[in-house]
C-alpha positions in Angstrom: 196.4 61.1 108.0 195.1 63.8 110.2 195.8 67.4 109.6 197.7 69.4 112.1 194.8 71.6 113.1 192.6 68.6 113.9 195.4 67.2 116.1 195.6 70.5 118.1 191.9 70.0 119.1 192.1 66.4 120.3 193.5 67.3 123.6 190.7 69.5 124.3 188.2 66.7 123.2 189.8 64.3 125.7 189.6 66.7 128.5 186.0 67.8 128.1 184.7 64.4 126.9 182.5 63.9 130.0 180.8 67.2 129.7 177.5 67.4 127.5 177.6 69.6 124.5 174.9 71.4 122.4 176.0 69.4 119.3 172.3 68.2 118.8 171.2 71.7 118.4 173.3 72.4 115.3 171.1 70.6 112.8 168.4 73.3 112.5 168.8 76.9 111.3 166.1 79.4 109.9 166.6 80.9 106.5 165.0 82.4 103.5 164.9 79.1 102.0 165.1 75.7 104.0 166.9 72.8 102.8 165.7 69.4 104.3 168.5 66.7 105.3 168.0 63.1 105.9 170.9 61.4 107.6 171.5 58.2 109.6 172.6 59.7 112.9 171.7 56.5 114.7 171.3 52.7 114.0 170.0 49.6 115.7 166.3 50.6 116.1 164.0 48.8 118.5 162.2 45.7 117.0 159.8 47.4 114.6 157.5 44.1 114.4 156.8 44.7 118.1 155.1 48.2 117.5 151.4 48.2 118.4 150.9 51.9 118.0 152.4 54.2 115.5 154.7 56.0 118.1 158.0 57.6 117.3 160.8 55.1 116.5 164.2 56.1 118.0 167.7 54.6 117.5 169.9 53.0 120.1 173.5 53.8 118.9 175.1 56.6 117.3 176.2 56.1 113.7 179.5 58.4 113.3 179.5 58.5 109.6 176.0 59.8 109.6 177.0 62.5 111.8 180.0 63.5 109.7 177.8 63.5 106.5 175.3 65.9 108.3 178.1 68.1 109.4 179.3 68.2 105.7 175.9 69.7 104.8 176.2 72.2 107.6 179.6 73.2 106.5 178.5 73.6 102.7 175.4 75.7 103.8 177.3 78.0 106.2 179.9 78.4 103.4 177.3 79.3 100.9 175.7 81.8 103.3 179.3 83.4 103.9 179.8 83.6 100.0 179.4 87.0 98.4 178.8 85.5 94.9 176.6 82.5 94.8 173.5 83.7 96.8 174.2 87.2 98.0 171.6 88.5 100.1 169.9 85.2 100.5 170.3 83.0 103.7 169.8 79.3 103.5 168.4 77.4 106.4 168.5 73.7 107.1 166.4 71.2 109.0 168.1 67.7 109.4 166.6 64.5 110.8 167.5 61.1 111.7 166.6 58.1 109.4 168.0 55.3 111.5 168.5 53.4 108.2 164.7 52.6 108.4 162.1 53.6 105.8 159.5 53.9 108.5 161.6 56.5 110.4 162.7 58.5 107.2 158.9 58.9 106.3 158.1 60.8 109.3 160.5 63.9 108.5 159.7 63.4 104.8 156.1 64.1 105.6 157.1 67.2 107.6 159.1 68.5 104.6 155.9 68.3 102.5 153.9 70.4 104.9 152.9 73.9 103.7 155.5 76.4 104.8 154.7 77.8 108.3 152.3 75.2 109.1 152.2 71.5 110.1 149.5 70.5 107.6 149.7 69.1 104.1 147.1 70.8 101.8 145.0 68.6 99.5 144.6 70.7 96.3 144.0 70.0 92.7 146.8 72.1 91.5 150.1 72.3 93.5 151.8 74.8 91.3 151.6 77.6 93.9 152.0 75.3 96.9 155.0 76.1 99.1 156.2 73.2 101.1 158.3 73.7 104.3 161.6 72.9 102.3 163.0 74.0 98.8 164.9 70.8 98.5 166.1 67.7 100.4 169.6 66.3 100.8 169.5 62.5 101.3 168.9 59.9 102.5 171.9 57.7 102.2 170.4 54.1 101.4 168.6 53.2 98.3 165.7 51.4 99.9 165.1 54.6 101.9 165.3 56.6 98.8 162.8 54.4 96.9 160.3 55.2 99.7 160.9 59.0 100.0 161.5 59.7 96.3 157.9 58.9 95.5 156.7 61.4 98.0 159.0 64.2 96.9 158.4 63.4 93.3 154.6 63.9 93.9 155.4 67.7 94.6 158.4 67.6 92.3 160.7 68.7 95.3 164.3 68.2 94.3 165.9 65.4 96.3 169.5 64.9 96.0 171.1 61.7 97.6 174.7 61.4 98.5 174.7 57.6 98.8 171.9 55.7 97.0 173.2 53.9 94.1 170.3 51.6 93.2 169.8 51.4 89.3 166.0 51.6 90.0 166.4 55.2 90.9 167.7 55.9 87.4 164.2 55.7 86.2 163.3 59.4 85.7 159.7 58.6 84.9 159.0 57.1 88.3 161.3 59.5 90.1 161.5 62.7 88.2 162.8 64.9 91.0 165.4 62.6 92.3 169.2 63.1 91.8 172.2 61.8 93.2 175.9 62.7 93.4 177.3 59.2 93.4 177.6 56.7 90.5 174.8 54.1 90.1 175.4 50.5 90.8 175.6 49.7 87.2 179.0 51.5 86.9 180.1 49.7 90.1 179.2 46.4 88.6 181.0 47.1 85.4 184.1 48.1 87.3 184.1 44.8 89.3 183.7 42.8 86.1 186.6 44.5 84.5 188.8 43.8 87.6 187.9 40.1 87.6 188.9 39.9 83.8 192.2 41.7 84.5 193.2 38.9 86.8 191.6 36.1 84.9 189.2 35.3 87.7 186.2 33.5 86.2 185.0 31.2 88.9 183.7 33.3 91.8 181.2 33.5 94.6 179.0 36.7 95.1 177.0 37.7 98.2 174.8 40.5 98.7 172.9 41.9 101.7 169.2 41.2 101.5 168.2 44.9 100.9 167.7 47.0 97.9 171.4 48.0 97.6 172.6 44.2 97.9 169.9 42.7 95.7 170.1 45.5 93.1 173.9 45.6 92.8 174.3 41.8 92.9 171.6 41.5 90.1 173.3 44.0 87.7 176.8 42.3 88.5 175.4 38.9 87.7 173.8 40.2 84.3 177.1 41.9 83.2 179.3 39.1 84.4 177.3 36.7 82.3 178.3 38.5 79.1 182.0 38.4 80.1 182.4 34.6 80.6 182.5 34.9 84.3 181.0 31.9 86.0 179.2 32.1 89.4 179.9 29.2 91.6 177.7 30.6 94.5 175.3 33.5 94.8 173.5 34.3 98.0 171.9 36.8 100.1 172.7 37.6 103.8 170.2 39.0 106.3 170.0 42.6 107.5 167.9 41.9 110.5 169.9 40.3 113.0 166.9 40.1 115.5 165.7 37.4 113.4 166.4 33.9 115.1 167.1 32.5 111.6 169.8 35.2 110.7 172.7 33.3 112.5 171.8 29.9 110.5 171.6 31.8 107.2 175.0 33.3 107.7 176.5 29.9 108.7 174.8 28.3 105.6 176.3 31.0 103.4 179.8 30.5 104.7 179.5 26.5 104.5 178.3 26.9 100.8 181.1 29.3 99.8 183.7 26.8 101.3 182.0 23.9 99.5 182.6 25.7 96.1 186.2 26.1 96.7 186.3 29.4 95.1 189.2 31.9 95.9 187.3 35.1 95.0 184.3 36.4 96.8 182.4 39.6 95.6 180.5 41.2 98.4 177.8 43.9 97.9 176.6 44.8 101.3 176.5 47.7 103.8 178.7 47.7 106.9 176.6 45.8 109.4 175.8 42.7 107.2 179.2 42.6 105.8 180.6 42.6 109.5 178.4 39.8 110.4 179.5 37.6 107.2 183.2 38.4 108.0 182.8 37.5 111.6 181.2 34.1 110.8 183.8 33.5 108.1 186.6 33.9 110.7 185.0 32.0 113.4 184.1 29.2 111.1 187.6 29.0 109.7 187.0 29.8 106.2 190.3 29.8 104.2 191.8 32.9 103.0 190.0 34.4 99.9 190.4 37.6 97.8 187.4 39.7 98.9 186.2 42.3 96.4 184.2 45.0 98.3 182.5 48.4 97.8 182.7 51.5 99.6 179.5 50.6 101.6 181.6 48.4 103.9 185.3 48.8 103.0 185.7 52.2 104.6 183.6 51.3 107.7 185.2 51.1 111.1 182.7 48.3 112.0 184.3 46.0 109.5 188.0 47.0 110.0 187.8 46.6 113.8 186.6 43.0 113.6 189.1 40.8 115.7 191.5 38.9 113.6 190.2 40.6 110.3 193.6 40.2 108.8 193.1 36.5 108.5 190.2 36.8 105.8 192.9 37.2 103.0 193.1 40.0 100.6 190.7 42.8 100.4 190.3 44.9 97.3 187.5 47.1 96.3 186.1 50.3 94.7 185.3 53.5 96.3 183.9 56.7 94.7 186.5 58.9 93.3 185.9 61.9 95.4 188.0 65.0 96.1 188.7 66.5 99.4 186.8 69.3 100.9 189.1 72.0 101.8 188.6 73.5 105.3 186.0 70.8 106.5 188.2 69.3 109.1 189.1 72.5 110.6 185.4 73.5 110.6 184.6 70.2 112.4 187.4 70.8 115.0 186.2 74.4 115.5 182.6 73.2 115.9 183.5 70.7 118.6 185.2 73.6 120.4 182.3 76.0 120.1 179.5 73.5 121.2 181.1 73.4 124.6 180.7 77.2 125.0 177.7 78.5 126.8 177.2 81.6 124.6 177.4 79.6 121.5 175.0 77.0 122.7 172.4 79.7 123.8 172.5 81.1 120.3 172.0 77.6 118.8 169.1 77.0 121.0 167.5 80.3 120.0 167.9 79.4 116.3 166.5 75.9 117.1 163.4 77.2 118.7 162.7 79.5 115.8 162.1 76.4 113.6 159.0 75.3 115.6 161.0 72.4 117.3 157.8 70.9 118.7 156.7 69.5 115.3 159.1 66.6 115.3 162.2 66.0 117.4 164.2 63.4 115.7 167.5 65.0 115.4 170.8 63.6 116.7 170.1 63.0 120.3 172.9 60.8 120.8 175.5 63.5 119.6 175.8 65.6 122.8 178.0 63.3 124.8 180.5 62.7 121.9 184.0 64.3 121.6 186.1 65.2 118.6 188.2 62.3 119.5 185.2 59.9 119.0 184.8 61.1 115.4 188.4 61.5 114.4 188.7 58.1 112.6 185.5 58.4 110.8 186.5 62.1 109.8 189.8 60.7 108.1 188.1 58.5 105.5 184.5 59.5 105.3 183.4 60.6 101.8 182.2 64.2 102.3 182.2 65.4 98.9 179.0 63.7 97.7 177.1 65.6 100.4 178.9 68.8 99.7 178.3 68.6 96.0 174.5 67.8 96.5 174.1 71.1 98.6 175.9 73.1 96.1 173.7 71.7 93.2 170.6 73.0 94.9 172.4 76.3 95.7 173.4 76.7 92.0 169.8 75.7 90.8 168.4 78.4 93.2 171.0 81.0 92.0 169.8 80.5 88.4 166.1 80.3 89.3 166.2 83.6 91.3 168.3 85.3 88.5 171.1 86.2 90.8 174.1 88.1 89.9 177.4 88.1 91.6 176.4 91.2 93.5 172.8 90.4 94.6 169.8 88.1 94.2 166.4 89.6 93.6 163.6 89.0 96.0 161.3 86.5 94.3 159.0 83.8 95.3 160.5 80.5 94.0 158.7 77.1 94.2 160.5 73.8 94.6 159.6 72.4 91.2 161.1 75.6 89.4 164.6 74.3 90.5 164.4 71.1 88.3 164.8 72.8 85.0 168.2 74.3 86.0 169.3 71.1 87.8 168.6 69.1 84.6 170.4 71.4 82.2 173.3 73.3 83.6 176.7 72.4 84.9 178.1 73.7 88.1 181.5 74.0 89.7 182.5 73.1 93.3 186.1 73.9 94.3 187.2 74.1 90.7 185.8 70.8 89.8 182.8 70.6 87.1 179.7 68.6 87.8 176.6 68.0 85.8 173.7 65.5 86.2 173.3 63.2 83.3 170.2 61.9 81.7 169.4 59.6 84.6 170.0 62.4 87.2 173.2 61.0 88.4 177.0 62.0 88.5 179.7 59.5 87.5 182.9 60.8 89.0 184.5 57.3 88.6 186.1 55.0 91.1 189.5 54.3 92.9 190.6 50.8 93.4 191.9 50.5 97.0 193.7 47.7 98.7 193.8 47.0 102.5 197.4 47.2 103.4 198.3 45.9 106.8 201.6 46.7 108.5 202.2 46.1 112.2 198.5 45.8 112.8 197.7 49.2 111.2 195.5 49.5 108.3 196.2 51.8 105.3 193.8 52.3 102.4 196.2 52.1 99.6 195.1 53.2 96.1 196.2 50.6 93.6 194.2 51.7 90.5 191.2 53.8 89.1 188.2 53.3 86.9 186.3 55.7 84.8 185.6 54.3 81.5 188.5 51.8 81.6 190.3 50.2 84.4 194.0 50.8 85.4 195.6 48.7 88.1 199.1 48.9 89.6 199.5 45.1 90.3 202.9 45.7 91.8 201.4 47.5 95.0 199.0 44.6 95.7 200.4 41.9 98.1 198.1 39.0 98.0 197.8 36.5 100.9 199.4 33.7 98.9 202.9 32.5 99.8 204.5 34.2 96.9 202.2 37.3 97.2 201.1 36.7 93.8 197.5 36.7 92.6 195.7 33.3 93.2 193.9 31.5 90.4 190.2 31.0 90.4 189.2 29.2 87.2 185.9 27.5 86.6 187.1 24.0 85.9 186.8 20.6 87.6 186.5 17.1 86.9 183.3 15.3 87.3 183.4 11.6 88.4 182.2 8.6 86.3 178.4 8.7 86.3 178.1 12.4 86.5 177.4 14.9 83.8 178.2 18.4 83.4 175.1 20.5 84.1 175.8 24.0 82.4 175.1 27.0 84.7 174.0 30.0 82.6 175.3 30.3 79.1 179.0 29.5 79.5 180.4 26.1 79.1 183.0 26.9 81.7 180.5 27.0 84.4 178.8 23.8 85.5 177.7 21.4 88.3 178.5 17.8 88.5 175.1 16.2 88.6 174.5 12.5 89.2 172.9 10.7 86.2 169.4 9.9 87.3 167.8 6.3 87.2 167.6 4.6 83.9 170.1 6.8 82.3 173.9 6.3 81.9 176.9 8.6 81.4 178.9 8.2 78.3 182.4 9.3 77.7 181.4 10.6 74.3 179.1 13.3 75.7 180.0 14.4 79.1 177.2 17.2 79.2 174.3 14.9 79.3 173.0 11.4 80.3 171.7 9.1 77.7 168.6 7.2 78.5 168.7 3.4 78.7 166.8 1.4 76.2 163.2 0.3 77.3 164.3 -3.2 78.1 167.2 -2.0 80.3 167.6 -0.1 83.5 170.4 1.6 85.4 170.9 2.9 89.0 171.7 6.5 89.8 175.3 7.6 88.7 175.7 4.7 86.4 178.0 4.4 83.4 176.1 1.5 81.6 172.7 -0.1 81.5 171.6 -3.6 82.6 169.0 -5.8 81.2 165.8 -5.8 83.1 164.6 -9.1 84.7 161.1 -10.3 84.2 158.8 -10.0 87.1 155.6 -12.0 87.7 154.3 -14.1 90.4 156.8 -17.0 90.9 156.1 -20.5 92.2 158.7 -20.3 94.8 157.8 -16.9 96.4 156.7 -16.9 100.0 153.5 -15.3 99.1 152.8 -17.8 96.4 153.4 -20.6 98.8 151.0 -19.1 101.3 148.3 -18.7 98.6 148.9 -22.3 97.4 148.5 -23.5 100.9 145.3 -21.7 101.3 144.2 -23.2 98.0 145.1 -26.6 99.0 143.1 -26.2 102.3 140.1 -24.9 100.2 140.2 -27.7 97.8 140.4 -30.3 100.6 137.4 -28.8 102.4 135.6 -28.9 99.1 136.5 -32.5 98.5 135.7 -33.6 102.1 132.3 -31.8 101.8 131.5 -33.4 98.5 132.5 -36.9 100.0 130.4 -36.3 102.9 127.3 -35.2 100.7 127.9 -38.2 98.4 128.0 -40.5 101.5 124.7 -39.0 102.8 123.2 -38.4 99.4 119.9 -39.9 100.3 119.4 -38.3 103.5 116.6 -35.7 104.0 119.2 -32.7 104.6 121.1 -33.5 101.3 117.9 -34.0 99.2 116.3 -30.8 100.7 119.6 -28.8 99.8 119.6 -29.9 96.1 120.7 -33.6 96.1 123.2 -34.3 93.2 123.2 -30.6 92.3 125.3 -30.1 95.4 127.9 -32.4 94.1 128.0 -30.4 90.8 128.4 -27.2 92.6 131.1 -28.5 94.9 132.9 -30.0 91.7 132.9 -26.5 90.0 134.1 -24.9 93.3 137.0 -27.4 93.3 137.8 -26.4 89.6 137.5 -22.7 90.6 140.1 -23.1 93.3 142.4 -25.1 91.0 142.1 -22.3 88.4 144.2 -20.3 90.9 147.4 -22.0 89.3 146.6 -20.1 86.1 147.8 -16.9 87.9 151.1 -18.1 88.9 154.1 -18.5 86.7 155.1 -16.6 83.5 151.8 -15.3 81.8 151.0 -15.5 78.3 148.2 -14.1 75.9 146.5 -17.5 76.0 147.0 -17.8 79.7 145.5 -14.2 80.3 142.5 -15.1 78.2 141.9 -18.4 79.9 142.1 -17.0 83.5 138.8 -15.0 83.1 137.0 -17.6 81.0 137.6 -20.4 83.6 136.8 -18.1 86.4 133.4 -17.1 84.9 132.3 -20.7 83.9 133.3 -22.2 87.2 131.4 -19.6 89.3 128.6 -19.9 87.0 128.3 -23.7 87.5 128.1 -23.0 91.3 125.5 -20.1 90.9 123.3 -22.1 88.6 122.6 -24.7 91.3 121.9 -21.9 93.7 119.5 -20.4 91.0 117.6 -23.7 90.6 117.2 -23.8 94.5 116.2 -20.2 94.8 113.5 -20.7 92.1 112.1 -23.7 93.9 111.9 -21.7 97.3 110.4 -18.7 95.5 107.6 -20.9 93.9 106.7 -22.6 97.1 106.9 -19.5 99.4 105.6 -16.7 97.1 103.5 -18.6 94.4 102.1 -21.7 96.4 99.1 -21.9 93.9 101.5 -22.0 90.9 103.9 -24.4 92.6 102.3 -27.7 91.6 102.5 -26.6 87.8 106.0 -25.4 87.7 107.8 -27.2 90.6 108.9 -30.1 88.5 110.7 -27.7 86.1 113.3 -26.9 89.1 113.4 -30.4 90.6 114.6 -33.8 89.6 116.1 -34.2 86.2 114.7 -31.0 84.6 116.7 -29.0 87.0 119.8 -30.2 85.1 118.4 -28.6 81.9 118.3 -25.2 83.7 121.8 -25.7 84.8 123.0 -26.5 81.3 121.0 -23.4 80.0 122.7 -21.1 82.5 126.1 -22.5 81.5 125.4 -22.2 77.8 124.5 -18.6 78.3 127.6 -17.9 80.1 129.5 -19.6 77.2 127.8 -17.3 74.8 129.1 -14.3 76.9 132.5 -15.8 77.0 132.5 -16.0 73.0 131.6 -12.3 73.0 134.5 -11.5 75.3 136.9 -13.5 73.0 135.4 -11.5 70.0 135.4 -8.1 71.6 138.8 -8.2 73.2 140.1 -10.7 75.7 142.9 -9.9 78.2 146.3 -9.8 76.8 150.0 -9.8 78.0 151.6 -6.4 78.6 155.3 -5.7 79.4 155.2 -2.9 81.8 158.7 -1.1 81.8 157.6 1.8 84.1 156.0 0.4 87.3 159.2 -1.2 88.6 162.6 0.4 88.6 164.8 -2.6 87.7 162.3 -5.2 86.3 159.8 -5.6 83.5 156.5 -6.5 84.9 154.6 -8.9 82.9 150.9 -8.5 83.6 147.6 -9.4 82.0 145.7 -6.2 80.9 142.0 -5.8 80.2 141.6 -4.8 76.4 137.7 -4.4 76.6 136.1 -3.4 79.9 132.7 -3.9 78.3 133.5 -7.6 77.4 134.9 -8.1 80.8 131.8 -6.6 82.4 129.4 -8.6 80.1 130.9 -11.9 81.1 131.2 -11.4 84.8 128.1 -9.1 84.9 126.0 -12.2 84.0 127.2 -14.1 87.0 126.4 -11.0 89.0 122.8 -10.9 87.7 122.4 -14.6 88.4 123.6 -14.0 92.0 121.3 -11.0 92.4 118.3 -13.1 91.4 119.3 -15.7 93.8 119.6 -13.0 96.6 116.1 -11.5 95.8 114.5 -15.0 95.9 116.0 -15.9 99.3 116.4 -12.7 101.1 113.0 -12.4 102.6 112.2 -16.1 103.0 111.2 -17.0 106.7 110.9 -20.5 108.3 109.7 -21.8 111.5 111.9 -22.0 114.3 111.4 -25.7 114.3 112.8 -26.0 110.6 116.3 -25.6 109.0 116.4 -22.3 106.8 118.0 -23.5 103.6 117.3 -20.1 101.9 119.5 -18.2 104.6 122.6 -20.1 103.5 122.2 -19.0 99.9 121.5 -15.4 100.9 124.7 -15.2 103.0 126.9 -16.9 100.2 125.7 -14.4 97.7 126.1 -11.6 100.0 129.7 -12.5 100.7 130.2 -12.7 96.9 129.0 -9.1 96.3 131.2 -7.8 99.2 134.3 -9.5 97.8 133.6 -8.2 94.2 133.1 -4.8 95.4 136.8 -4.7 96.8 137.9 -6.8 93.9 136.8 -4.4 91.1 138.3 -1.4 93.0 141.7 -3.0 93.5 141.8 -4.9 90.0 141.2 -1.7 88.0 144.0 0.2 89.7 146.8 -2.3 90.4 149.5 -2.8 87.6 151.8 -4.8 89.6 152.4 -8.4 90.5 149.7 -8.0 93.3 147.2 -7.9 90.8 147.4 -11.7 90.3 147.5 -12.2 94.1 144.2 -10.1 94.2 142.5 -12.5 91.7 143.8 -15.6 93.6 142.7 -14.0 96.8 139.2 -13.2 95.3 138.7 -16.8 94.1 139.7 -18.4 97.4 137.8 -16.0 99.5 134.6 -16.4 97.4 135.1 -20.3 97.5 135.6 -20.2 101.2 132.7 -17.9 101.6 130.3 -20.3 99.8 131.6 -23.3 101.7 131.3 -21.5 105.0 127.8 -20.2 104.6 126.1 -22.8 102.6 127.8 -26.1 103.0 129.7 -26.2 106.3 126.6 -25.7 108.4 124.9 -28.7 106.6 128.2 -30.6 107.3 127.7 -29.7 111.0 124.3 -31.2 111.1 125.3 -34.4 109.3 128.2 -35.0 111.5 127.4 -33.5 114.9 123.5 -33.2 115.0 122.4 -36.5 113.0 119.2 -36.5 115.0 118.1 -33.5 113.1 118.8 -35.2 109.7 115.4 -36.8 109.6 112.4 -36.8 107.3 110.3 -35.1 109.9 112.8 -32.3 110.1 113.5 -31.7 106.4 110.7 -33.3 104.4 108.5 -30.7 102.7 110.0 -28.0 104.9 110.1 -25.4 102.1 106.5 -26.3 101.1 104.9 -24.7 104.1 103.0 -21.5 103.7 104.9 -18.1 104.3 102.7 -17.3 107.3 104.0 -20.5 108.8 107.6 -19.5 108.4 108.4 -21.7 105.3 111.9 -22.5 104.6 
């Protein structure tokens, strides 16, 4: 409700609205002691990330509440200067600057306040006891994140700083901020009041949202810690952006509204300043969020930006706490008179003269947007702005100065007072403002309590209706609150919901009432006996996600009817058929020069072992067992050794003839004819000894693997002793390596067939296959391990056939004219320089 003297001036404001004023010149005055002021005259700064030079940052729009607070400081100082009892004979001056709600902007005037009085430089001294800064104290700024930046600067020189709006609990740390004071309660008091309000209505299932700044994060954090001790469950907690130039800001707001809607809560606690709160409320309306009970704070509830949102009445019921502050008598008339005076040329000329006396060229960030506005533009904010915190802040400095100077009610002695000398008196003594007593507590704050207000809409007009108050306890007049529900009674918001079968209650925090319904993960199941957890399935069973029971695992191995098995068996059949056809062809042409030069009957033995090697593939198919796992490796090693032993005999023969021709007549009969079979038997016997070691040290055994596959138990052969495994197969590798060394460098004449080259390529392919086999075999623990072993056997067999036997079959079948005694007889017995075979 506007006072009559203010209404009298509105008509003049309308008439002269277009004429510029000198209101911007009213925020500097010289005096015996200067009090600095930091106020948010403007908002919406330019994009700070785009700054490439440390130039002056300016705001784009006027923030009317900031102007009103600055006028409150001016009113208090003018009142003190006109007083004959508080500081008689002393004139207080003031120097107020814009903060734009940005720390980077607030630091500029803060540095100016630190400069030595009468200069623009900051002295770097060892002792600042006699240092006299430009200001005796600082009023402001309004926001907590700005105070956290500036308070460290002023605490360095122990300059008293009294904020009229910063409520962060961090600022209660008097060790870090020894010269910081505030005339508003801390967020801890506000959080306690909100928790008591929720308990009064029995609301224990809520959502809480804070602005992503020091105030929002700090207040929300305190609220969450206190709410947790009062059985209040948080369905959703989130932060909303404060930088709306960020492209992600819109998406974050939309996601927040969607998540709030998903929780189905009826109560939302919002800790935010006016702009972030406005953005969230606008998105809630545009996205069709159902009506809720919004519990707010003074930071946005009394702001015109929030109340002027289109269709704001549709958000539901708005309750909130505002600081319990008295009125400041005479302030509205003072503002009305000032708006009249700033349009008078004589008054403006005097103001500009005072302005120039303050060295205005140092920093010009005063209220530049103020000159075009009229009383009508600020009338709405003037009706509900909290002026008393600013008013009390100025008086706290004045009373401290009164005591530091030793003033009486008649006069103040002329004395030199330093800023830090005021702290003792601010810490200890109470002071009275308009009959009300104030005192800074141990954390340098004042707790005047809160009023609980309700947004009451009638015919589209908003009234801030007081419905309760809080100091140490909370009183609520519930009959005055008309909720948005059909019967206008308070809605319920309890933390309870039913989880579906297969979901368990995942407790949030320390309270059983607050939980999420979470699906039971794989291999666990939900039991009605214990709904707060999922029981694990036994090892031999499995379960899908969100299951109520477990199922028996099926066995997994390489089945006979699998497509992959059928393909491998087909390849095995082809390999065996090729081996048998080759053996038949060699048997038919056993007495021919080519077969005799290649080893004669030893070839038939080698092909027989290759055929057995291929047939051993069947050992890897079907359900494995311990005996089967053991047999697989032994059969593979012995069959391969049988083939390699014939290559070994032939390689020794080639080496004797080509490398040791003089010794050849003496030893050649040991690697040819019947004695060659003794060497083959000796190789096999040696391999049998290694197989016995393998059986003694640790043969492969069957393992039931319950972890590799989600729904099946994998039956796989596992290697117990890698040393025994390497000993058994390493012997074949050594045998193959000797064959490779004996045949690799052998050359023959272009007119002769190179038998040694076939052995070289067969052994080379074997080594290549085994390099891949060892790498894969050691890491695989699935059914593909058996496939790898079968593939190794078949590729090795095909490699030997393709490099050693098939070329000879080609000559027998398609080049019979080369299968002559003249072409093959004694071909390997030629001297090396004659390209012996």
